[in-house]
C-alpha atoms as an extended CHARMM CRD file, in Angstrom:
* protein
*
        55  EXT
         1         1  UNK       CA            -26.8420000000       94.5210000000       -5.6010000000  PROA      1               0.0000000000
         2         2  UNK       CA            -26.0470000000       92.3690000000       -8.7300000000  PROA      2               0.0000000000
         3         3  UNK       CA            -22.1040000000       92.2740000000       -7.7760000000  PROA      3               0.0000000000
         4         4  UNK       CA            -22.6780000000       91.0800000000       -4.1200000000  PROA      4               0.0000000000
         5         5  UNK       CA            -24.9980000000       87.8010000000       -6.1860000000  PROA      5               0.0000000000
         6         6  UNK       CA            -22.0230000000       87.1510000000       -7.9420000000  PROA      6               0.0000000000
         7         7  UNK       CA            -20.0630000000       86.5970000000       -5.2540000000  PROA      7               0.0000000000
         8         8  UNK       CA            -22.5090000000       84.8740000000       -3.4710000000  PROA      8               0.0000000000
         9         9  UNK       CA            -22.5730000000       82.2850000000       -6.3180000000  PROA      9               0.0000000000
        10        10  UNK       CA            -19.3290000000       81.6710000000       -6.7370000000  PROA      10              0.0000000000
        11        11  UNK       CA            -18.5600000000       81.5970000000       -3.3250000000  PROA      11              0.0000000000
        12        12  UNK       CA            -21.4320000000       78.8990000000       -2.8730000000  PROA      12              0.0000000000
        13        13  UNK       CA            -19.4980000000       77.3610000000       -5.7050000000  PROA      13              0.0000000000
        14        14  UNK       CA            -16.3770000000       76.8710000000       -4.2780000000  PROA      14              0.0000000000
        15        15  UNK       CA            -17.5440000000       75.9260000000       -0.1240000000  PROA      15              0.0000000000
        16        16  UNK       CA            -19.1250000000       73.1300000000       -2.5080000000  PROA      16              0.0000000000
        17        17  UNK       CA            -15.9500000000       72.1900000000       -4.7670000000  PROA      17              0.0000000000
        18        18  UNK       CA            -14.2290000000       72.3440000000       -1.3410000000  PROA      18              0.0000000000
        19        19  UNK       CA            -16.2630000000       70.1060000000        0.3160000000  PROA      19              0.0000000000
        20        20  UNK       CA            -16.8990000000       67.1770000000       -2.3710000000  PROA      20              0.0000000000
        21        21  UNK       CA            -13.1270000000       67.0860000000       -2.3500000000  PROA      21              0.0000000000
        22        22  UNK       CA            -11.7100000000       67.7120000000        1.1950000000  PROA      22              0.0000000000
        23        23  UNK       CA            -10.7650000000       64.4230000000        1.6310000000  PROA      23              0.0000000000
        24        24  UNK       CA             -8.0440000000       64.7060000000       -0.6470000000  PROA      24              0.0000000000
        25        25  UNK       CA             -7.5590000000       68.3580000000       -0.3410000000  PROA      25              0.0000000000
        26        26  UNK       CA             -5.8130000000       67.0290000000        3.8080000000  PROA      26              0.0000000000
        27        27  UNK       CA             -4.3330000000       64.7980000000        1.9040000000  PROA      27              0.0000000000
        28        28  UNK       CA             -2.4300000000       67.1370000000        0.1210000000  PROA      28              0.0000000000
        29        29  UNK       CA             -1.8680000000       69.9960000000        3.1040000000  PROA      29              0.0000000000
        30        30  UNK       CA             -0.4660000000       66.9160000000        4.9890000000  PROA      30              0.0000000000
        31        31  UNK       CA              2.1580000000       66.2560000000        2.5580000000  PROA      31              0.0000000000
        32        32  UNK       CA              2.7050000000       69.2840000000        1.6200000000  PROA      32              0.0000000000
        33        33  UNK       CA              3.3570000000       69.9550000000        5.7800000000  PROA      33              0.0000000000
        34        34  UNK       CA              5.6320000000       67.0490000000        5.7540000000  PROA      34              0.0000000000
        35        35  UNK       CA              7.7190000000       67.7210000000        2.3930000000  PROA      35              0.0000000000
        36        36  UNK       CA              7.2410000000       71.7580000000        1.1090000000  PROA      36              0.0000000000
        37        37  UNK       CA              6.8370000000       70.6020000000       -2.1180000000  PROA      37              0.0000000000
        38        38  UNK       CA              5.4840000000       67.6380000000       -4.2610000000  PROA      38              0.0000000000
        39        39  UNK       CA              5.6530000000       67.0280000000       -8.3910000000  PROA      39              0.0000000000
        40        40  UNK       CA              3.2360000000       66.3970000000      -10.5430000000  PROA      40              0.0000000000
        41        41  UNK       CA              3.0090000000       62.6700000000       -9.9430000000  PROA      41              0.0000000000
        42        42  UNK       CA              3.4600000000       62.7660000000       -6.5770000000  PROA      42              0.0000000000
        43        43  UNK       CA              0.3260000000       65.2190000000       -6.1850000000  PROA      43              0.0000000000
        44        44  UNK       CA             -1.7630000000       63.1990000000       -8.6790000000  PROA      44              0.0000000000
        45        45  UNK       CA             -1.1700000000       59.3130000000       -6.7670000000  PROA      45              0.0000000000
        46        46  UNK       CA             -2.8510000000       61.6650000000       -3.5550000000  PROA      46              0.0000000000
        47        47  UNK       CA             -5.6950000000       63.3990000000       -5.9350000000  PROA      47              0.0000000000
        48        48  UNK       CA             -5.4160000000       60.9380000000       -9.5950000000  PROA      48              0.0000000000
        49        49  UNK       CA             -4.8760000000       61.8310000000      -12.7430000000  PROA      49              0.0000000000
        50        50  UNK       CA             -6.4090000000       65.1940000000      -14.3210000000  PROA      50              0.0000000000
        51        51  UNK       CA             -9.4770000000       64.8380000000      -15.4900000000  PROA      51              0.0000000000
        52        52  UNK       CA            -10.4370000000       67.0380000000      -19.4600000000  PROA      52              0.0000000000
        53        53  UNK       CA            -13.3030000000       69.1240000000      -19.0780000000  PROA      53              0.0000000000
        54        54  UNK       CA            -15.5340000000       69.0220000000      -22.5400000000  PROA      54              0.0000000000
        55        55  UNK       CA            -15.8830000000       72.7580000000      -23.2260000000  PROA      55              0.0000000000
């Protein structure tokens, strides 16, 4: 029961992240379909620079 709760929570979080960034995800996917790979610079042009996490 506890494992199912953990998995459900993780699924909801992942789904929320995907929905929040769907436009960028689709843009990256489109470029990958065209070119098969992206380097870091090309990726960052689409999604922006990596944000540092506060730990």
